[in-house]
VOPAGU-2260 file (C-alpha; in pm, 1 decimal, decimal comma):
REM VOPAGU-2260
SITE   aa  ch    i         X         Y         Z
SITE  MET   A    0   -2295,1   16377,7    6926,5
SITE  LYS   A    1   -2533,3   16158,0    7011,1
SITE  LEU   A    2   -2432,3   15821,9    7135,3
SITE  THR   A    3   -2601,0   15508,7    7353,8
SITE  MET   A    4   -2500,7   15220,3    7528,0
SITE  VAL   A    5   -2630,2   14943,4    7494,1
SITE  GLY   A    6   -2507,8   14722,7    7853,6
SITE  THR   A    7   -2435,5   14857,1    8176,1
SITE  GLY   A    8   -2175,7   14635,6    8221,3
SITE  TYR   A    9   -1798,6   14718,0    8286,5
SITE  VAL   A   10   -1743,6   14826,3    7883,3
SITE  GLY   A   11   -2073,4   14937,2    7859,2
SITE  LEU   A   12   -2025,2   15235,3    8209,2
SITE  VAL   A   13   -1685,8   15310,6    8132,9
SITE  THR   A   14   -1738,5   15352,3    7731,9
SITE  GLY   A   15   -2030,3   15582,7    7799,7
SITE  ALA   A   16   -1890,4   15774,5    8106,3
SITE  CYS   A   17   -1521,6   15797,5    7975,8
SITE  PHE   A   18   -1758,8   15980,1    7617,0
SITE  ALA   A   19   -1927,3   16202,8    7830,2
SITE  GLU   A   20   -1621,6   16334,7    8009,0
SITE  THR   A   21   -1529,3   16454,8    7661,1
SITE  GLY   A   22   -1871,0   16657,3    7676,9
SITE  GLN   A   23   -2077,5   16367,9    7396,1
SITE  GLN   A   24   -2448,9   16299,2    7497,5
SITE  VAL   A   25   -2417,2   15981,8    7642,0
SITE  THR   A   26   -2773,8   15778,7    7689,3
SITE  CYS   A   27   -2690,7   15459,3    7878,3
SITE  LEU   A   28   -2954,4   15156,9    7823,3
SITE  ASP   A   29   -3055,3   14815,4    8047,9
SITE  VAL   A   30   -3318,8   14612,4    8068,3
SITE  ASP   A   31   -3235,3   14595,2    8375,0
SITE  GLU   A   32   -3507,2   14803,7    8654,7
SITE  ARG   A   33   -3235,6   14741,8    8910,9
SITE  LYS   A   34   -2913,1   14904,3    8793,6
SITE  ILE   A   35   -3117,8   15206,9    8635,5
SITE  ALA   A   36   -3242,7   15296,4    8966,0
SITE  MET   A   37   -2913,9   15239,7    9169,6
SITE  LEU   A   38   -2716,9   15452,6    8833,9
SITE  ARG   A   39   -2967,3   15752,1    8877,9
SITE  ARG   A   40   -2918,1   15712,4    9192,6
SITE  GLY   A   41   -2522,0   15779,1    9109,9
SITE  GLU   A   42   -2409,1   15429,3    9239,1
SITE  SER   A   43   -2199,3   15188,3    9049,8
SITE  PRO   A   44   -2308,3   14859,5    9005,5
SITE  ILE   A   45   -1974,5   14747,6    8943,6
SITE  TYR   A   46   -1658,2   14806,7    9109,8
SITE  GLU   A   47   -1383,8   15059,5    8936,3
SITE  PRO   A   48   -1152,3   15363,7    9061,6
SITE  GLY   A   49   -1253,1   15653,3    8985,0
SITE  LEU   A   50   -1605,5   15464,5    8827,9
SITE  SER   A   51   -1871,6   15559,0    9034,1
SITE  GLU   A   52   -1737,9   15974,5    9038,2
SITE  MET   A   53   -1743,6   16010,4    8682,4
SITE  ILE   A   54   -2102,2   15884,4    8679,2
SITE  VAL   A   55   -2284,3   16110,8    8948,2
SITE  ARG   A   56   -2003,4   16446,6    8738,2
SITE  ASN   A   57   -2159,9   16390,5    8395,2
SITE  ALA   A   58   -2459,8   16331,3    8476,2
SITE  ALA   A   59   -2478,0   16632,5    8655,8
SITE  ALA   A   60   -2409,6   16844,3    8418,5
SITE  GLY   A   61   -2632,0   16675,3    8212,8
SITE  ARG   A   62   -2421,7   16500,7    7974,7
SITE  LEU   A   63   -2524,9   16105,2    8077,3
SITE  ARG   A   64   -2827,9   15960,4    8168,0
SITE  PHE   A   65   -3005,2   15545,8    8200,2
SITE  THR   A   66   -3297,4   15452,7    8071,6
SITE  THR   A   67   -3507,4   15157,3    8016,9
SITE  ASP   A   68   -3710,8   15209,4    7742,5
SITE  LYS   A   69   -3481,2   15118,1    7414,2
SITE  LEU   A   70   -3690,8   15411,2    7188,7
SITE  GLU   A   71   -3598,8   15641,9    7401,5
SITE  ALA   A   72   -3278,7   15536,1    7436,0
SITE  TYR   A   73   -3245,8   15525,9    6984,2
SITE  ARG   A   74   -3456,2   15809,8    6852,3
SITE  ASP   A   75   -3159,2   16070,0    6775,4
SITE  ALA   A   76   -2878,7   15849,4    6811,0
SITE  ASP   A   77   -2604,4   15904,3    6627,2
SITE  VAL   A   78   -2367,3   15565,8    6749,1
SITE  VAL   A   79   -2523,7   15294,1    6895,9
SITE  PHE   A   80   -2242,9   15085,1    7046,3
SITE  ILE   A   81   -2356,6   14670,5    7130,5
SITE  CYS   A   82   -2185,8   14644,7    7500,4
SITE  VAL   A   83   -2325,0   14328,7    7627,6
SITE  GLY   A   84   -2248,0   14011,2    7772,0
SITE  THR   A   85   -2077,4   13698,9    7563,9
SITE  PRO   A   86   -2068,4   13502,5    7827,2
SITE  SER   A   87   -1903,3   13108,6    7723,1
SITE  ASP   A   88   -2130,4   12829,7    7611,1
SITE  GLU   A   89   -2004,0   12453,6    7746,6
SITE  ASP   A   90   -1773,7   12484,9    7424,7
SITE  GLY   A   91   -1592,6   12712,8    7475,3
SITE  SER   A   92   -1758,3   12946,7    7208,4
SITE  ALA   A   93   -1927,7   13222,4    7243,4
SITE  ASP   A   94   -2277,9   13351,5    7310,0
SITE  LEU   A   95   -2362,9   13527,8    7114,9
SITE  GLN   A   96   -2776,7   13557,5    7215,7
SITE  TYR   A   97   -2762,2   13916,4    7390,8
SITE  VAL   A   98   -2536,7   14059,1    7082,4
SITE  LEU   A   99   -2835,8   13970,4    6843,6
SITE  ARG   A  100   -3097,4   14015,3    7022,5
SITE  VAL   A  101   -2982,1   14369,5    7060,0
SITE  ALA   A  102   -2963,0   14398,1    6733,1
SITE  GLY   A  103   -3305,5   14299,9    6642,8
SITE  ASP   A  104   -3400,6   14601,9    6898,1
SITE  ILE   A  105   -3208,6   14840,9    6705,9
SITE  ALA   A  106   -3444,7   14726,8    6371,1
SITE  ASP   A  107   -3740,7   14774,2    6525,7
SITE  ALA   A  108   -3615,3   15094,8    6671,5
SITE  MET   A  109   -3549,9   15176,3    6358,5
SITE  ASN   A  110   -3851,1   15065,4    6197,0
SITE  ALA   A  111   -4044,1   15245,0    6450,8
SITE  LEU   A  112   -3854,7   15620,5    6372,2
SITE  GLY   A  113   -3925,4   15541,2    6024,3
SITE  ARG   A  114   -3715,6   15751,0    5770,0
SITE  GLY   A  115   -3681,3   16070,1    5974,2
SITE  GLN   A  116   -3396,2   15995,6    6163,1
SITE  ARG   A  117   -3030,6   15995,0    6138,5
SITE  THR   A  118   -2874,4   15773,1    6013,7
SITE  LYS   A  119   -2704,0   15549,2    6243,3
SITE  THR   A  120   -2362,1   15387,7    6304,7
SITE  VAL   A  121   -2449,9   15042,4    6490,0
SITE  VAL   A  122   -2066,6   14968,7    6706,7
SITE  VAL   A  123   -2021,1   14639,1    6843,9
SITE  LYS   A  124   -1789,3   14643,9    7176,0
SITE  SER   A  125   -1850,5   14313,5    7276,0
SITE  THR   A  126   -1596,5   14046,2    7261,7
SITE  VAL   A  127   -1735,0   13887,8    6939,6
SITE  PRO   A  128   -1590,7   13612,6    6756,7
SITE  VAL   A  129   -1486,4   13667,2    6373,3
SITE  GLY   A  130   -1788,7   13766,1    6179,9
SITE  THR   A  131   -2004,3   13809,4    6460,3
SITE  SER   A  132   -2015,0   14159,7    6339,6
SITE  HIS   A  133   -2157,7   14105,6    5962,6
SITE  LYS   A  134   -2446,8   13913,5    6179,8
SITE  VAL   A  135   -2527,9   14172,6    6361,5
SITE  ARG   A  136   -2573,5   14390,1    6042,1
SITE  ASP   A  137   -2720,6   14133,9    5825,5
SITE  LEU   A  138   -2962,8   14073,6    6051,3
SITE  ILE   A  139   -3059,9   14404,6    6095,7
SITE  ALA   A  140   -3051,6   14523,1    5701,2
SITE  SER   A  141   -3269,5   14189,7    5687,3
SITE  LYS   A  142   -3553,1   14388,8    5899,4
SITE  THR   A  143   -3522,9   14715,5    5768,5
SITE  THR   A  144   -3468,1   14926,2    5494,9
SITE  ILE   A  145   -3424,1   15200,3    5680,0
SITE  PRO   A  146   -3006,0   15296,9    5583,8
SITE  PHE   A  147   -2737,8   15266,5    5874,1
SITE  HIS   A  148   -2360,6   15156,7    5935,4
SITE  ILE   A  149   -2185,8   14957,3    6073,9
SITE  ALA   A  150   -1860,7   14921,6    6290,1
SITE  ASP   A  151   -1645,0   14659,1    6489,9
SITE  ASN   A  152   -1451,4   14841,8    6781,5
SITE  PRO   A  153   -1315,0   14638,2    7013,4
SITE  GLU   A  154   -1203,4   14709,3    7382,0
SITE  PHE   A  155    -823,1   14684,8    7552,0
SITE  LEU   A  156    -979,9   14754,2    7904,1
SITE  LYS   A  157    -804,1   14645,8    8234,3
SITE  GLU   A  158    -958,2   14611,3    8512,2
SITE  GLY   A  159    -862,4   14811,1    8812,0
SITE  ASP   A  160    -737,4   15090,6    8540,4
SITE  ALA   A  161   -1037,6   15113,9    8255,6
SITE  ILE   A  162   -1039,6   15452,1    8326,3
SITE  ASN   A  163    -660,9   15547,3    8232,8
SITE  ASP   A  164    -705,2   15300,7    7928,8
SITE  PHE   A  165    -999,5   15460,4    7775,2
SITE  MET   A  166    -890,5   15773,7    7865,6
SITE  LYS   A  167    -542,4   15724,9    7767,9
SITE  PRO   A  168    -512,0   15441,6    7484,3
SITE  ASP   A  169    -219,3   15330,1    7339,1
SITE  ARG   A  170    -433,2   15232,1    6978,7
SITE  VAL   A  171    -790,3   15255,6    6895,9
SITE  VAL   A  172    -861,2   14977,0    6674,4
SITE  CYS   A  173   -1225,5   15083,3    6400,4
SITE  GLY   A  174   -1317,9   14812,8    6237,7
SITE  VAL   A  175   -1574,8   14971,1    5969,1
SITE  GLU   A  176   -1711,0   14923,9    5617,2
SITE  SER   A  177   -1769,6   15240,2    5517,1
SITE  GLU   A  178   -1592,3   15617,7    5483,4
SITE  HIS   A  179   -1897,2   15752,0    5655,3
SITE  ALA   A  180   -1850,8   15508,3    5973,1
SITE  ALA   A  181   -1444,3   15547,4    5974,1
SITE  ALA   A  182   -1486,5   15900,5    6002,2
SITE  VAL   A  183   -1748,4   15904,8    6199,4
SITE  MET   A  184   -1479,5   15671,6    6495,8
SITE  ARG   A  185   -1208,7   15917,2    6422,9
SITE  GLU   A  186   -1456,5   16229,2    6556,1
SITE  LEU   A  187   -1483,8   16017,7    6876,6
SITE  TYR   A  188   -1185,8   15891,4    6931,4
SITE  GLU   A  189   -1006,7   16245,1    6875,8
SITE  PRO   A  190    -983,4   16346,6    7196,4
SITE  PHE   A  191    -807,8   16077,4    7348,7
SITE  VAL   A  192    -492,6   15981,7    7091,2
SITE  ARG   A  193    -314,4   16409,2    7131,7
SITE  GLN   A  194     -28,1   16238,7    7232,2
SITE  GLY   A  195      28,3   16037,7    6917,7
SITE  ASN   A  196     -83,1   15697,1    7001,1
SITE  PRO   A  197    -268,3   15540,6    6647,3
SITE  ILE   A  198    -615,1   15524,5    6538,7
SITE  PHE   A  199    -587,9   15220,3    6355,7
SITE  VAL   A  200    -893,5   15148,2    6130,7
SITE  MET   A  201    -928,6   14912,2    5887,9
SITE  ASP   A  202   -1127,9   14599,8    5806,7
SITE  VAL   A  203   -1433,8   14457,2    6005,4
SITE  ARG   A  204   -1292,9   14107,7    6059,9
SITE  SER   A  205    -942,2   14227,1    6131,2
SITE  ALA   A  206   -1036,6   14406,4    6417,5
SITE  GLU   A  207   -1277,9   14210,0    6543,4
SITE  MET   A  208    -952,7   13938,9    6573,6
SITE  VAL   A  209    -755,5   14233,3    6705,0
SITE  LYS   A  210    -928,8   14200,0    6994,9
SITE  TYR   A  211    -876,0   13822,1    7046,1
SITE  ALA   A  212    -530,1   13778,7    6882,0
SITE  SER   A  213    -402,1   14042,0    7194,0
SITE  ASN   A  214    -545,7   13872,8    7488,8
SITE  ALA   A  215    -444,7   13525,2    7351,8
SITE  MET   A  216     -98,4   13704,5    7377,9
SITE  LEU   A  217     -95,5   13771,8    7691,1
SITE  ALA   A  218    -226,1   13500,7    7846,9
SITE  CYS   A  219      21,9   13321,1    7640,1
SITE  LYS   A  220     317,9   13531,1    7857,3
SITE  ILE   A  221     131,7   13401,9    8181,1
SITE  SER   A  222     135,4   13099,6    8197,6
SITE  PHE   A  223     447,1   13008,3    7965,4
SITE  ILE   A  224     626,9   13255,0    8290,3
SITE  ASN   A  225     423,2   13006,0    8554,8
SITE  GLU   A  226     586,6   12692,4    8322,2
SITE  ILE   A  227     906,2   12788,4    8402,7
SITE  ALA   A  228     816,8   12855,2    8759,3
SITE  ASN   A  229     723,0   12545,0    8782,9
SITE  LEU   A  230    1022,8   12418,8    8642,3
SITE  CYS   A  231    1236,3   12619,4    8834,1
SITE  GLU   A  232    1103,7   12454,1    9133,5
SITE  ARG   A  233    1220,3   12088,9    8985,4
SITE  TYR   A  234    1590,4   12235,8    8944,2
SITE  GLY   A  235    1597,2   12410,2    9258,0
SITE  ALA   A  236    1625,4   12745,0    9024,0
SITE  SER   A  237    1508,2   13104,2    9117,1
SITE  VAL   A  238    1193,4   13248,8    8888,1
SITE  THR   A  239    1298,9   13566,0    9034,6
SITE  SER   A  240    1689,8   13566,9    8910,0
SITE  VAL   A  241    1604,7   13353,0    8592,5
SITE  ARG   A  242    1246,0   13603,2    8502,8
SITE  GLU   A  243    1542,2   13906,0    8551,9
SITE  GLY   A  244    1841,4   13772,3    8291,4
SITE  MET   A  245    1540,1   13689,4    8096,6
SITE  CYS   A  246    1350,6   14046,3    8056,3
SITE  ALA   A  247    1705,4   14243,8    8048,2
SITE  ASP   A  248    1573,2   14084,0    7657,7
SITE  LYS   A  249    1446,0   14395,5    7486,1
SITE  ARG   A  250    1253,0   14146,3    7251,7
SITE  ILE   A  251    1102,0   13961,6    7491,1
SITE  GLY   A  252     971,8   14269,7    7738,8
SITE  ASN   A  253     926,3   14217,4    8090,4
SITE  GLN   A  254     485,2   14314,7    8069,5
SITE  PHE   A  255     237,8   13985,8    8226,2
SITE  LEU   A  256     595,8   13814,5    8294,6
SITE  TYR   A  257     501,6   13699,2    8683,2
SITE  PRO   A  258     464,0   13381,1    8823,4
SITE  GLY   A  259     200,5   13350,9    9001,9
SITE  LEU   A  260    -144,2   13157,5    9015,8
SITE  GLY   A  261    -263,7   13230,6    8711,2
SITE  TYR   A  262    -498,6   13459,1    8471,3
SITE  GLY   A  263    -845,9   13481,5    8590,0
SITE  GLY   A  264   -1135,9   13753,1    8565,3
SITE  SER   A  265   -1382,0   13783,9    8245,6
SITE  CYS   A  266   -1190,6   13765,5    7947,6
SITE  PHE   A  267    -819,9   13585,6    7952,1
SITE  PRO   A  268   -1018,5   13265,4    8048,5
SITE  LYS   A  269   -1369,3   13294,0    7781,9
SITE  ASP   A  270   -1059,6   13457,1    7520,0
SITE  THR   A  271    -856,8   13233,3    7504,4
SITE  LEU   A  272   -1104,1   12948,5    7517,8
SITE  ALA   A  273   -1334,6   13147,7    7192,1
SITE  VAL   A  274    -981,6   13105,3    7006,9
SITE  VAL   A  275    -998,3   12767,1    7044,3
SITE  SER   A  276   -1341,2   12752,8    6980,6
SITE  MET   A  277   -1346,0   12937,0    6668,7
SITE  GLY   A  278   -1061,7   12696,0    6523,6
SITE  ARG   A  279   -1288,4   12462,5    6551,6
SITE  ALA   A  280   -1540,1   12572,2    6408,6
SITE  ALA   A  281   -1293,6   12647,9    6087,2
SITE  GLY   A  282   -1172,0   12327,6    6052,3
SITE  PHE   A  283    -807,3   12368,5    6258,5
SITE  GLU   A  284    -755,2   12310,9    6563,4
SITE  CYS   A  285    -520,0   12602,0    6724,2
SITE  GLU   A  286    -320,3   12388,3    6982,9
SITE  LEU   A  287    -134,8   12690,2    7179,2
SITE  ASN   A  288    -408,6   12835,9    7309,3
SITE  ALA   A  289    -589,9   12512,6    7395,1
SITE  ALA   A  290    -212,5   12449,7    7599,7
SITE  VAL   A  291    -250,7   12795,1    7722,0
SITE  HIS   A  292    -544,8   12733,5    7917,6
SITE  ARG   A  293    -451,7   12354,9    7978,9
SITE  VAL   A  294    -140,3   12534,1    8213,6
SITE  ASN   A  295    -339,1   12834,3    8337,6
SITE  GLN   A  296    -582,8   12561,8    8530,7
SITE  SER   A  297    -354,7   12334,8    8676,4
SITE  GLN   A  298    -132,1   12595,3    8754,7
SITE  ARG   A  299    -408,1   12627,4    9069,4
SITE  ARG   A  300    -366,0   12261,9    9120,0
SITE  HIS   A  301       4,6   12270,5    9190,5
SITE  PHE   A  302      -8,5   12558,7    9430,5
SITE  TRP   A  303    -329,0   12376,2    9621,8
SITE  SER   A  304     -99,4   12044,1    9592,9
SITE  LYS   A  305     164,7   12264,6    9781,0
SITE  ILE   A  306     -39,2   12337,2   10025,1
SITE  GLU   A  307    -103,5   12001,4   10071,6
SITE  GLY   A  308     202,8   11869,0   10140,4
SITE  ALA   A  309     275,6   12112,4   10371,9
SITE  LEU   A  310      -3,1   12071,3   10634,6
SITE  GLY   A  311      51,2   11672,5   10598,3
SITE  GLY   A  312    -228,2   11551,1   10400,9
SITE  ASP   A  313    -499,7   11618,0   10565,0
SITE  LEU   A  314    -654,6   11956,4   10609,0
SITE  ARG   A  315    -957,7   11855,9   10805,9
SITE  GLY   A  316    -992,0   12087,6   11074,1
SITE  LYS   A  317    -746,1   12362,0   10970,4
SITE  THR   A  318    -823,5   12692,4   10905,6
SITE  LEU   A  319    -709,9   12820,6   10634,6
SITE  ALA   A  320    -674,2   13256,2   10546,8
SITE  PHE   A  321    -719,1   13425,0   10268,6
SITE  TRP   A  322    -565,5   13725,8   10197,7
SITE  GLY   A  323    -675,4   13852,9    9847,1
SITE  VAL   A  324   -1062,0   13730,2    9699,4
SITE  ALA   A  325   -1066,4   13918,8    9369,9
SITE  PHE   A  326    -865,7   13734,9    8976,6
SITE  LYS   A  327    -661,6   14092,1    9028,9
SITE  PRO   A  328    -592,2   14434,9    9225,8
SITE  ARG   A  329    -881,7   14758,3    9223,9
SITE  THR   A  330   -1128,1   14503,3    9121,0
SITE  ASP   A  331   -1431,2   14278,5    9283,6
SITE  ASP   A  332   -1477,8   14063,0    9027,8
SITE  ILE   A  333   -1398,5   13715,2    9147,4
SITE  ARG   A  334   -1496,8   13501,9    8792,0
SITE  GLU   A  335   -1294,9   13275,3    8750,2
SITE  ALA   A  336   -1049,8   13420,8    9017,4
SITE  PRO   A  337    -806,6   13133,2    9138,3
SITE  SER   A  338    -925,0   13235,3    9541,9
SITE  MET   A  339   -1206,7   13100,6    9455,4
SITE  THR   A  340   -1054,8   12738,1    9304,0
SITE  LEU   A  341    -812,8   12738,3    9587,9
SITE  MET   A  342   -1094,6   12787,8    9888,7
SITE  ARG   A  343   -1347,4   12569,3    9711,2
SITE  LEU   A  344   -1053,0   12245,1    9741,7
SITE  ALA   A  345    -980,3   12376,8   10097,6
SITE  LEU   A  346   -1361,5   12362,0   10201,3
SITE  ALA   A  347   -1403,3   11997,5    9962,9
SITE  ALA   A  348   -1146,9   11896,8   10193,9
SITE  GLY   A  349   -1271,0   11966,5   10549,9
SITE  ALA   A  350   -1051,0   12281,2   10654,5
SITE  ARG   A  351   -1245,7   12637,0   10724,7
SITE  VAL   A  352   -1213,2   12905,9   10528,3
SITE  ARG   A  353   -1183,6   13286,2   10619,0
SITE  ALA   A  354   -1084,4   13567,2   10384,7
SITE  PHE   A  355   -1033,6   13940,1   10380,7
SITE  ASP   A  356   -1019,6   14134,1   10010,4
SITE  PRO   A  357   -1108,3   14534,2   10050,8
SITE  VAL   A  358   -1369,9   14501,1    9796,1
SITE  ALA   A  359   -1519,7   14154,4    9698,6
SITE  LEU   A  360   -1621,1   14031,0    9997,9
SITE  ASP   A  361   -1999,7   14070,7    9873,5
SITE  ASN   A  362   -1924,0   13875,6    9591,9
SITE  LEU   A  363   -1779,6   13580,8    9802,8
SITE  ALA   A  364   -2097,9   13540,0    9962,9
SITE  LYS   A  365   -2309,5   13535,9    9704,0
SITE  GLU   A  366   -2080,0   13296,7    9551,5
SITE  LEU   A  367   -1923,8   13096,1    9827,3
SITE  PRO   A  368   -2108,5   13158,8   10159,9
SITE  GLU   A  369   -1955,1   12870,3   10301,2
SITE  ALA   A  370   -1623,6   13074,8   10307,1
SITE  GLU   A  371   -1644,8   13327,9   10620,3
SITE  ARG   A  372   -1554,9   13670,4   10603,5
SITE  ALA   A  373   -1302,2   13874,8   10790,5
SITE  SER   A  374   -1346,9   14244,4   10936,5
SITE  ASP   A  375    -970,0   14333,1   10779,6
SITE  MET   A  376    -681,3   14126,3   10693,8
SITE  TYR   A  377    -563,2   14031,9   11063,3
SITE  ASP   A  378    -896,2   13967,8   11174,2
SITE  ALA   A  379    -912,4   13675,1   10891,2
SITE  LEU   A  380    -492,9   13516,9   11102,0
SITE  ALA   A  381    -668,3   13469,8   11446,2
SITE  GLY   A  382    -620,8   13108,9   11460,6
SITE  ALA   A  383    -495,0   13037,2   11195,1
SITE  ASP   A  384    -356,1   12698,6   11017,6
SITE  ALA   A  385    -190,1   12896,3   10741,4
SITE  LEU   A  386    -194,5   13226,4   10510,5
SITE  VAL   A  387    -285,3   13182,0   10138,8
SITE  ILE   A  388    -157,5   13516,7    9952,7
SITE  ALA   A  389    -382,0   13489,5    9621,9
SITE  THR   A  390    -435,0   13871,7    9519,4
SITE  GLU   A  391    -159,6   14094,6    9498,0
SITE  TRP   A  392    -310,1   14414,9    9672,9
SITE  ASN   A  393    -106,5   14689,8    9782,3
SITE  GLU   A  394    -168,5   14646,8   10169,4
SITE  PHE   A  395     -58,0   14321,7   10170,1
SITE  ARG   A  396     330,1   14386,0   10020,2
SITE  ALA   A  397     475,4   14495,0   10395,9
SITE  PRO   A  398     191,7   14346,2   10718,9
SITE  ASP   A  399     305,1   14384,4   11043,2
SITE  PHE   A  400     519,0   14066,8   11092,8
SITE  GLU   A  401     525,1   14088,6   11442,6
SITE  ARG   A  402     211,7   14065,7   11429,7
SITE  VAL   A  403     132,0   13827,7   11169,1
SITE  ALA   A  404     275,0   13604,6   11419,8
SITE  ALA   A  405     150,0   13674,8   11689,1
SITE  LEU   A  406    -197,5   13604,9   11556,1
SITE  MET   A  407     -52,7   13290,5   11373,5
SITE  PRO   A  408     178,4   13124,0   11575,7
SITE  SER   A  409     231,1   12817,3   11314,9
SITE  ARG   A  410     427,3   13091,0   11098,3
SITE  VAL   A  411     316,0   12937,7   10797,6
SITE  VAL   A  412     180,4   13113,3   10455,2
SITE  PHE   A  413     198,0   13041,8   10128,2
SITE  ASP   A  414     207,1   13298,5    9895,7
SITE  GLY   A  415      69,5   13302,6    9545,4
SITE  ARG   A  416     204,2   13591,8    9447,9
SITE  ASN   A  417     544,0   13586,4    9559,1
SITE  LEU   A  418     491,4   13925,4    9723,6
SITE  TYR   A  419     790,3   13883,7    9962,5
SITE  LYS   A  420    1130,1   13736,2    9934,1
SITE  CYS   A  421    1251,3   13439,5   10126,7
SITE  GLU   A  422    1551,0   13535,6   10303,5
SITE  ALA   A  423    1383,5   13812,8   10517,3
SITE  MET   A  424    1051,0   13605,0   10565,8
SITE  GLU   A  425    1325,1   13267,4   10630,6
SITE  ALA   A  426    1461,3   13516,0   10862,9
SITE  ARG   A  427    1135,7   13692,0   11018,1
SITE  GLY   A  428    1135,1   13246,0   11120,1
SITE  PHE   A  429     821,5   13153,4   10840,8
SITE  ALA   A  430     780,1   12871,2   10658,1
SITE  TYR   A  431     728,9   13023,7   10361,8
SITE  TYR   A  432     599,9   12853,5    9986,5
SITE  SER   A  433     577,3   13098,3    9716,8
SITE  VAL   A  434     582,9   13014,6    9316,2
SITE  GLY   A  435     891,3   12874,9    9108,7
SITE  ARG   A  436    1128,1   12961,8    9445,7
SITE  ALA   A  437    1246,5   12667,4    9684,4
SITE  PRO   A  438    1048,1   12709,2    9958,3
SITE  VAL   A  439    1151,8   12871,1   10274,8
SITE  LEU   A  440    1173,6   12672,5   10651,6
SITE  PRO   A  441    1227,2   12875,8   10928,8
SITE  LEU   A  442    1500,4   12990,0   11121,2
SITE  VAL   A  443    1503,4   13062,2   11506,5
SITE  ALA   A  444    1186,1   13251,0   11555,8
SITE  THR   A  445    1381,0   13520,4   11760,7
SITE  THR   A  446    1555,2   13664,6   11479,8
SITE  ALA   A  447    1167,7   13767,9   11382,3
SITE  GLU   A  448    1245,8   14059,9   11576,9
SITE  THR   A  449    1578,0   14171,2   11461,7
SITE  VAL   A  450    1416,6   14215,4   11112,3
SITE  GLY   A  451    1228,2   14516,2   10941,7
């Protein structure tokens, strides 16, 4: 089958590369000539483990190509995937201008190609409010009499593990209006579900809702455990123990129930607000989802108050080292990252900020040039008054604590990801502040050398 991905962002690139890996002929279309030039050189404009290698391999095999020519991209396509952005407007609603612009382009191309072309299935892959795929259908139909099919195919890709998520999905969701579209989607995804995971074929509106409901549920779990963590702090309980006892209940499970600085990135914040916006548009207040968003945003302020309080309230002239900038490990995405909120608060309070992240420093330089960038995790610590851990990269889990203490004699650590055991940090002589656990004040500093 011949596929066209419209948009070479996160979803379009991963989807296109993974389909090419199974032998499909894939064309990726984008209006950004710089990105297309990068991709033709074998360079990925986004960081995702394994993606660059997959792009190079499939481009060399002739299964994956990149273009800015719309007519060329649409000419022989059996299936066109719309994978463009749907950023949030000020009120939280999804901005659909790019999706609808692509719909118009598809109609124009179909008219130019005439009736001898392949019958196309247009698949909305972007995360869109319920009813958007029908808007795409109606817009195309209003501009052309050439027959086509419409489908919705929400993505469930975790940044940092997207290729594995696509190649081995928990489930595939397809919203269709015709047997032809259903057959096309089943054929496309059959290679990815041979282990028995389901393909759910349903109506278009339900498919659109599945994505929002899934992300809203996961966001809810994160905000829930953070609220419990804050309650634990006030009552002297340990959220670590509470979580263990709670998650042993199989009805609850243990996924997305880790306390921390809250969620960030491009999906959960945007999708939670979109659910609230969809509710208001329908005359219904999604009170739980609105509260989930408020709890998430307040978690960052709550942690900041911890930093301010422990450092005496006046941060002028102090230096804060940050380990982690990306909103989560294995990505360079800093959109809605808790670290960015904390660094901006630190700078506004008169502090100096020095940060290290394995892959996100270039994005930090563009977004927050006032923050200094360290060459490695230990370079960030030199002369710092405190360390703030904002992202749980693996290299931060077992640092050389003696070296940390030598570089940062204050031994003050604010751990927004609960990477370390309180007892061990106490024995090492650190003042240690985490999430949902009582703060640790150091024992005598000499004990640091006796603990591994």
